[in-house]
N, CA, C and O atoms as a GROMACS GRO file, in nm:
protein
  372
    1MET      N    1   0.512  -5.940  -9.112
    1MET     CA    2   0.485  -6.079  -9.082
    1MET      C    3   0.577  -6.171  -9.161
    1MET      O    4   0.617  -6.276  -9.109
    2GLY      N    5   0.612  -6.136  -9.284
    2GLY     CA    6   0.696  -6.219  -9.367
    2GLY      C    7   0.837  -6.232  -9.312
    2GLY      O    8   0.900  -6.337  -9.327
    3GLN      N    9   0.888  -6.126  -9.248
    3GLN     CA   10   1.021  -6.133  -9.191
    3GLN      C   11   1.026  -6.226  -9.071
    3GLN      O   12   1.126  -6.295  -9.049
    4ILE      N   13   0.919  -6.228  -8.993
    4ILE     CA   14   0.914  -6.317  -8.877
    4ILE      C   15   0.912  -6.463  -8.922
    4ILE      O   16   0.984  -6.546  -8.867
    5LEU      N   17   0.830  -6.492  -9.023
    5LEU     CA   18   0.825  -6.629  -9.074
    5LEU      C   19   0.958  -6.669  -9.138
    5LEU      O   20   1.001  -6.784  -9.125
    6GLY      N   21   1.024  -6.577  -9.205
    6GLY     CA   22   1.155  -6.605  -9.262
    6GLY      C   23   1.258  -6.636  -9.154
    6GLY      O   24   1.341  -6.725  -9.171
    7PHE      N   25   1.254  -6.562  -9.044
    7PHE     CA   26   1.345  -6.587  -8.933
    7PHE      C   27   1.317  -6.721  -8.868
    7PHE      O   28   1.410  -6.794  -8.834
    8VAL      N   29   1.191  -6.755  -8.850
    8VAL     CA   30   1.154  -6.885  -8.792
    8VAL      C   31   1.201  -6.997  -8.885
    8VAL      O   32   1.254  -7.098  -8.838
    9TRP      N   33   1.181  -6.981  -9.016
    9TRP     CA   34   1.226  -7.081  -9.112
    9TRP      C   35   1.378  -7.095  -9.107
    9TRP      O   36   1.431  -7.207  -9.114
   10PHE      N   37   1.449  -6.984  -9.095
   10PHE     CA   38   1.594  -6.983  -9.084
   10PHE      C   39   1.639  -7.062  -8.961
   10PHE      O   40   1.732  -7.142  -8.970
   11LEU      N   41   1.574  -7.042  -8.847
   11LEU     CA   42   1.608  -7.116  -8.726
   11LEU      C   43   1.575  -7.264  -8.738
   11LEU      O   44   1.652  -7.349  -8.692
   12LEU      N   45   1.462  -7.296  -8.799
   12LEU     CA   46   1.425  -7.437  -8.818
   12LEU      C   47   1.525  -7.507  -8.909
   12LEU      O   48   1.568  -7.619  -8.880
   13MET      N   49   1.562  -7.444  -9.017
   13MET     CA   50   1.660  -7.504  -9.107
   13MET      C   51   1.797  -7.514  -9.040
   13MET      O   52   1.868  -7.612  -9.059
   14GLY      N   53   1.833  -7.415  -8.960
   14GLY     CA   54   1.959  -7.420  -8.887
   14GLY      C   55   1.962  -7.535  -8.789
   14GLY      O   56   2.064  -7.604  -8.776
   15SER      N   57   1.851  -7.557  -8.718
   15SER     CA   58   1.848  -7.668  -8.623
   15SER      C   59   1.851  -7.802  -8.696
   15SER      O   60   1.916  -7.896  -8.648
   16PHE      N   61   1.784  -7.813  -8.808
   16PHE     CA   62   1.785  -7.936  -8.886
   16PHE      C   63   1.925  -7.965  -8.939
   16PHE      O   64   1.973  -8.078  -8.930
   17VAL      N   65   1.991  -7.864  -8.994
   17VAL     CA   66   2.126  -7.881  -9.047
   17VAL      C   67   2.224  -7.914  -8.934
   17VAL      O   68   2.310  -8.000  -8.951
   18GLY      N   69   2.212  -7.847  -8.821
   18GLY     CA   70   2.298  -7.876  -8.707
   18GLY      C   71   2.279  -8.017  -8.656
   18GLY      O   72   2.375  -8.084  -8.619
   19TRP      N   73   2.155  -8.063  -8.654
   19TRP     CA   74   2.126  -8.200  -8.610
   19TRP      C   75   2.187  -8.301  -8.708
   19TRP      O   76   2.247  -8.399  -8.666
   20LEU      N   77   2.171  -8.277  -8.839
   20LEU     CA   78   2.230  -8.368  -8.937
   20LEU      C   79   2.382  -8.372  -8.925
   20LEU      O   80   2.443  -8.478  -8.932
   21ALA      N   81   2.443  -8.256  -8.907
   21ALA     CA   82   2.589  -8.252  -8.893
   21ALA      C   83   2.633  -8.323  -8.766
   21ALA      O   84   2.737  -8.390  -8.765
   22SER      N   85   2.556  -8.310  -8.658
   22SER     CA   86   2.593  -8.379  -8.534
   22SER      C   87   2.580  -8.530  -8.550
   22SER      O   88   2.655  -8.605  -8.487
   23LEU      N   89   2.486  -8.576  -8.632
   23LEU     CA   90   2.476  -8.720  -8.661
   23LEU      C   91   2.595  -8.765  -8.745
   23LEU      O   92   2.652  -8.872  -8.720
   24VAL      N   93   2.633  -8.686  -8.844
   24VAL     CA   94   2.745  -8.721  -8.930
   24VAL      C   95   2.874  -8.729  -8.848
   24VAL      O   96   2.955  -8.819  -8.869
   25MET      N   97   2.893  -8.635  -8.757
   25MET     CA   98   3.016  -8.629  -8.678
   25MET      C   99   3.006  -8.708  -8.547
   25MET      O  100   3.098  -8.704  -8.466
   26ARG      N  101   2.896  -8.780  -8.526
   26ARG     CA  102   2.873  -8.863  -8.406
   26ARG      C  103   2.882  -8.781  -8.277
   26ARG      O  104   2.943  -8.824  -8.179
   27ARG      N  105   2.821  -8.664  -8.278
   27ARG     CA  106   2.818  -8.580  -8.158
   27ARG      C  107   2.675  -8.553  -8.113
   27ARG      O  108   2.652  -8.463  -8.033
   28ASP      N  109   2.581  -8.629  -8.163
   28ASP     CA  110   2.441  -8.602  -8.135
   28ASP      C  111   2.410  -8.610  -7.986
   28ASP      O  112   2.332  -8.530  -7.935
   29ALA      N  113   2.470  -8.704  -7.915
   29ALA     CA  114   2.443  -8.719  -7.772
   29ALA      C  115   2.505  -8.605  -7.691
   29ALA      O  116   2.460  -8.577  -7.580
   30ASP      N  117   2.608  -8.540  -7.744
   30ASP     CA  118   2.677  -8.433  -7.672
   30ASP      C  119   2.610  -8.297  -7.687
   30ASP      O  120   2.637  -8.207  -7.608
   31MET      N  121   2.524  -8.282  -7.786
   31MET     CA  122   2.471  -8.150  -7.820
   31MET      C  123   2.324  -8.139  -7.786
   31MET      O  124   2.250  -8.237  -7.790
   32GLY      N  125   2.282  -8.019  -7.752
   32GLY     CA  126   2.142  -7.990  -7.728
   32GLY      C  127   2.084  -7.910  -7.842
   32GLY      O  128   2.150  -7.889  -7.944
   33LEU      N  129   1.962  -7.864  -7.825
   33LEU     CA  130   1.892  -7.790  -7.930
   33LEU      C  131   1.962  -7.660  -7.963
   33LEU      O  132   1.980  -7.627  -8.080
   34VAL      N  133   2.003  -7.586  -7.862
   34VAL     CA  134   2.067  -7.456  -7.886
   34VAL      C  135   2.198  -7.475  -7.961
   34VAL      O  136   2.228  -7.400  -8.054
   35ALA      N  137   2.277  -7.575  -7.922
   35ALA     CA  138   2.403  -7.602  -7.990
   35ALA      C  139   2.378  -7.644  -8.135
   35ALA      O  140   2.453  -7.605  -8.224
   36ASN      N  141   2.274  -7.723  -8.159
   36ASN     CA  142   2.241  -7.762  -8.296
   36ASN      C  143   2.206  -7.640  -8.381
   36ASN      O  144   2.250  -7.630  -8.496
   37VAL      N  145   2.128  -7.548  -8.325
   37VAL     CA  146   2.091  -7.428  -8.400
   37VAL      C  147   2.215  -7.344  -8.429
   37VAL      O  148   2.232  -7.298  -8.542
   38VAL      N  149   2.300  -7.324  -8.330
   38VAL     CA  150   2.420  -7.242  -8.349
   38VAL      C  151   2.512  -7.305  -8.453
   38VAL      O  152   2.558  -7.236  -8.544
   39VAL      N  153   2.538  -7.435  -8.441
   39VAL     CA  154   2.624  -7.504  -8.537
   39VAL      C  155   2.561  -7.501  -8.676
   39VAL      O  156   2.630  -7.481  -8.775
   40GLY      N  157   2.431  -7.522  -8.682
   40GLY     CA  158   2.363  -7.520  -8.812
   40GLY      C  159   2.368  -7.385  -8.880
   40GLY      O  160   2.391  -7.377  -9.000
   41VAL      N  161   2.346  -7.278  -8.804
   41VAL     CA  162   2.346  -7.144  -8.862
   41VAL      C  163   2.486  -7.104  -8.906
   41VAL      O  164   2.504  -7.056  -9.017
   42ILE      N  165   2.584  -7.124  -8.819
   42ILE     CA  166   2.722  -7.088  -8.854
   42ILE      C  167   2.774  -7.179  -8.966
   42ILE      O  168   2.839  -7.132  -9.059
   43GLY      N  169   2.744  -7.308  -8.957
   43GLY     CA  170   2.784  -7.401  -9.061
   43GLY      C  171   2.718  -7.371  -9.195
   43GLY      O  172   2.781  -7.388  -9.300
   44SER      N  173   2.593  -7.328  -9.192
   44SER     CA  174   2.524  -7.289  -9.315
   44SER      C  175   2.595  -7.171  -9.381
   44SER      O  176   2.615  -7.169  -9.503
   45PHE      N  177   2.632  -7.076  -9.300
   45PHE     CA  178   2.703  -6.960  -9.352
   45PHE      C  179   2.837  -7.002  -9.414
   45PHE      O  180   2.871  -6.960  -9.524
   46ILE      N  181   2.913  -7.085  -9.342
   46ILE     CA  182   3.043  -7.131  -9.390
   46ILE      C  183   3.027  -7.212  -9.519
   46ILE      O  184   3.090  -7.183  -9.620
   47GLY      N  185   2.942  -7.314  -9.514
   47GLY     CA  186   2.925  -7.403  -9.628
   47GLY      C  187   2.871  -7.333  -9.751
   47GLY      O  188   2.922  -7.353  -9.861
   48ASN      N  189   2.770  -7.251  -9.733
   48ASN     CA  190   2.712  -7.183  -9.848
   48ASN      C  191   2.804  -7.076  -9.903
   48ASN      O  192   2.802  -7.049 -10.023
   49SER      N  193   2.886  -7.014  -9.819
   49SER     CA  194   2.984  -6.917  -9.868
   49SER      C  195   3.089  -6.986  -9.954
   49SER      O  196   3.123  -6.938 -10.062
   50VAL      N  197   3.140  -7.098  -9.905
   50VAL     CA  198   3.242  -7.172  -9.980
   50VAL      C  199   3.184  -7.227 -10.110
   50VAL      O  200   3.246  -7.214 -10.216
   51PHE      N  201   3.066  -7.289 -10.103
   51PHE     CA  202   3.007  -7.347 -10.222
   51PHE      C  203   2.970  -7.240 -10.324
   51PHE      O  204   2.988  -7.262 -10.444
   52SER      N  205   2.921  -7.126 -10.281
   52SER     CA  206   2.886  -7.022 -10.376
   52SER      C  207   3.011  -6.961 -10.438
   52SER      O  208   3.007  -6.919 -10.554
   53PHE      N  209   3.121  -6.956 -10.363
   53PHE     CA  210   3.247  -6.906 -10.418
   53PHE      C  211   3.304  -7.003 -10.521
   53PHE      O  212   3.351  -6.961 -10.626
   54ILE      N  213   3.299  -7.132 -10.491
   54ILE     CA  214   3.359  -7.232 -10.580
   54ILE      C  215   3.266  -7.268 -10.696
   54ILE      O  216   3.308  -7.267 -10.812
   55PHE      N  217   3.141  -7.298 -10.666
   55PHE     CA  218   3.049  -7.348 -10.768
   55PHE      C  219   2.949  -7.246 -10.817
   55PHE      O  220   2.882  -7.269 -10.918
   56GLY      N  221   2.937  -7.135 -10.751
   56GLY     CA  222   2.842  -7.033 -10.793
   56GLY      C  223   2.699  -7.063 -10.751
   56GLY      O  224   2.606  -6.999 -10.801
   57SER      N  225   2.679  -7.160 -10.660
   57SER     CA  226   2.545  -7.192 -10.613
   57SER      C  227   2.550  -7.227 -10.466
   57SER      O  228   2.657  -7.233 -10.406
   58GLY      N  229   2.436  -7.248 -10.411
   58GLY     CA  230   2.426  -7.284 -10.270
   58GLY      C  231   2.354  -7.176 -10.194
   58GLY      O  232   2.405  -7.065 -10.178
   59ARG      N  233   2.236  -7.209 -10.148
   59ARG     CA  234   2.156  -7.111 -10.075
   59ARG      C  235   2.064  -7.189  -9.982
   59ARG      O  236   2.008  -7.292 -10.020
   60ILE      N  237   2.049  -7.139  -9.862
   60ILE     CA  238   1.959  -7.203  -9.768
   60ILE      C  239   1.867  -7.097  -9.710
   60ILE      O  240   1.906  -6.981  -9.698
   61GLY      N  241   1.750  -7.136  -9.674
   61GLY     CA  242   1.658  -7.043  -9.611
   61GLY      C  243   1.547  -6.996  -9.702
   61GLY      O  244   1.454  -6.929  -9.657
   62GLY      N  245   1.554  -7.030  -9.830
   62GLY     CA  246   1.449  -6.990  -9.922
   62GLY      C  247   1.342  -7.096  -9.934
   62GLY      O  248   1.355  -7.207  -9.881
   63TRP      N  249   1.237  -7.061 -10.003
   63TRP     CA  250   1.131  -7.158 -10.026
   63TRP      C  251   1.113  -7.174 -10.174
   63TRP      O  252   1.102  -7.072 -10.241
   64PRO      N  253   1.109  -7.290 -10.231
   64PRO     CA  254   1.128  -7.420 -10.168
   64PRO      C  255   1.275  -7.442 -10.132
   64PRO      O  256   1.363  -7.379 -10.190
   65PRO      N  257   1.301  -7.531 -10.037
   65PRO     CA  258   1.439  -7.555  -9.995
   65PRO      C  259   1.524  -7.604 -10.112
   65PRO      O  260   1.481  -7.687 -10.192
   66ASP      N  261   1.644  -7.552 -10.120
   66ASP     CA  262   1.738  -7.585 -10.225
   66ASP      C  263   1.828  -7.698 -10.175
   66ASP      O  264   1.898  -7.681 -10.075
   67LEU      N  265   1.826  -7.812 -10.243
   67LEU     CA  266   1.903  -7.928 -10.198
   67LEU      C  267   2.053  -7.899 -10.195
   67LEU      O  268   2.122  -7.944 -10.103
   68SER      N  269   2.103  -7.826 -10.292
   68SER     CA  270   2.246  -7.796 -10.292
   68SER      C  271   2.281  -7.704 -10.174
   68SER      O  272   2.390  -7.716 -10.118
   69GLY      N  273   2.191  -7.615 -10.137
   69GLY     CA  274   2.214  -7.530 -10.020
   69GLY      C  275   2.215  -7.609  -9.891
   69GLY      O  276   2.295  -7.582  -9.802
   70ILE      N  277   2.125  -7.706  -9.880
   70ILE     CA  278   2.120  -7.789  -9.760
   70ILE      C  279   2.246  -7.876  -9.750
   70ILE      O  280   2.304  -7.889  -9.642
   71LEU      N  281   2.288  -7.934  -9.862
   71LEU     CA  282   2.411  -8.014  -9.861
   71LEU      C  283   2.533  -7.929  -9.827
   71LEU      O  284   2.621  -7.973  -9.753
   72ALA      N  285   2.538  -7.808  -9.880
   72ALA     CA  286   2.649  -7.717  -9.848
   72ALA      C  287   2.646  -7.680  -9.700
   72ALA      O  288   2.751  -7.672  -9.636
   73ALA      N  289   2.527  -7.659  -9.646
   73ALA     CA  290   2.514  -7.624  -9.505
   73ALA      C  291   2.558  -7.739  -9.414
   73ALA      O  292   2.627  -7.717  -9.315
   74VAL      N  293   2.519  -7.861  -9.448
   74VAL     CA  294   2.560  -7.977  -9.369
   74VAL      C  295   2.711  -7.996  -9.378
   74VAL      O  296   2.775  -8.028  -9.278
   75ALA      N  297   2.768  -7.976  -9.496
   75ALA     CA  298   2.913  -7.987  -9.511
   75ALA      C  299   2.984  -7.881  -9.426
   75ALA      O  300   3.083  -7.910  -9.360
   76GLY      N  301   2.934  -7.758  -9.428
   76GLY     CA  302   2.994  -7.652  -9.348
   76GLY      C  303   2.980  -7.676  -9.200
   76GLY      O  304   3.074  -7.651  -9.124
   77ALA      N  305   2.864  -7.725  -9.158
   77ALA     CA  306   2.843  -7.754  -9.016
   77ALA      C  307   2.929  -7.872  -8.971
   77ALA      O  308   2.980  -7.871  -8.859
   78SER      N  309   2.946  -7.972  -9.057
   78SER     CA  310   3.033  -8.084  -9.024
   78SER      C  311   3.178  -8.039  -9.012
   78SER      O  312   3.251  -8.084  -8.924
   79LEU      N  313   3.219  -7.950  -9.102
   79LEU     CA  314   3.354  -7.894  -9.094
   79LEU      C  315   3.372  -7.816  -8.964
   79LEU      O  316   3.476  -7.826  -8.899
   80LEU      N  317   3.271  -7.739  -8.927
   80LEU     CA  318   3.277  -7.664  -8.802
   80LEU      C  319   3.288  -7.759  -8.682
   80LEU      O  320   3.367  -7.732  -8.591
   81LEU      N  321   3.212  -7.867  -8.680
   81LEU     CA  322   3.220  -7.964  -8.571
   81LEU      C  323   3.355  -8.035  -8.569
   81LEU      O  324   3.407  -8.067  -8.462
   82ALA      N  325   3.412  -8.061  -8.686
   82ALA     CA  326   3.545  -8.122  -8.690
   82ALA      C  327   3.649  -8.030  -8.630
   82ALA      O  328   3.739  -8.075  -8.559
   83ILE      N  329   3.639  -7.901  -8.658
   83ILE     CA  330   3.732  -7.804  -8.601
   83ILE      C  331   3.714  -7.795  -8.450
   83ILE      O  332   3.811  -7.788  -8.375
   84VAL      N  333   3.589  -7.796  -8.404
   84VAL     CA  334   3.562  -7.793  -8.260
   84VAL      C  335   3.618  -7.918  -8.194
   84VAL      O  336   3.675  -7.909  -8.086
   85ASN      N  337   3.603  -8.036  -8.257
   85ASN     CA  338   3.659  -8.160  -8.204
   85ASN      C  339   3.811  -8.150  -8.192
   85ASN      O  340   3.868  -8.193  -8.092
   86LEU      N  341   3.875  -8.095  -8.293
   86LEU     CA  342   4.021  -8.081  -8.288
   86LEU      C  343   4.065  -7.990  -8.174
   86LEU      O  344   4.164  -8.018  -8.107
   87ILE      N  345   3.992  -7.884  -8.153
   87ILE     CA  346   4.027  -7.790  -8.046
   87ILE      C  347   4.000  -7.851  -7.910
   87ILE      O  348   4.083  -7.841  -7.820
   88GLN      N  349   3.884  -7.915  -7.893
   88GLN     CA  350   3.846  -7.969  -7.762
   88GLN      C  351   3.923  -8.095  -7.726
   88GLN      O  352   3.970  -8.108  -7.612
   89ARG      N  353   3.937  -8.187  -7.819
   89ARG     CA  354   3.991  -8.318  -7.785
   89ARG      C  355   4.125  -8.348  -7.850
   89ARG      O  356   4.190  -8.446  -7.816
   90GLY      N  357   4.165  -8.265  -7.943
   90GLY     CA  358   4.290  -8.289  -8.011
   90GLY      C  359   4.282  -8.399  -8.116
   90GLY      O  360   4.386  -8.449  -8.160
   91ARG      N  361   4.159  -8.438  -8.156
   91ARG     CA  362   4.146  -8.543  -8.256
   91ARG      C  363   4.009  -8.529  -8.323
   91ARG      O  364   3.916  -8.470  -8.269
   92LEU      N  365   4.001  -8.585  -8.444
   92LEU     CA  366   3.872  -8.592  -8.513
   92LEU      C  367   3.796  -8.711  -8.461
   92LEU      O  368   3.857  -8.809  -8.418
   93ARG      N  369   3.667  -8.704  -8.465
   93ARG     CA  370   3.586  -8.814  -8.416
   93ARG      C  371   3.529  -8.892  -8.529
   93ARG      O  372   3.457  -8.989  -8.506
   0.00000   0.00000   0.00000
């Protein structure tokens, strides 16, 4: 049962992080729930990997939520959206 709740929490945090990143990058109207979850999960991985390599911290998905992990995840998701914007439109938004 604990693994199922952990997975649900992971998806909820991924969707929240993806939504925040879409607001930061002004793509909220273009994205749906599934895209927010995908961007949030991949961005969390990117951001937390970079932050843990550089600063030695950053974790998302645990309880209680770690603010530095959430900030790292939003930064990673925003970076991911910026790269997608460059590929799709040839410019940052």
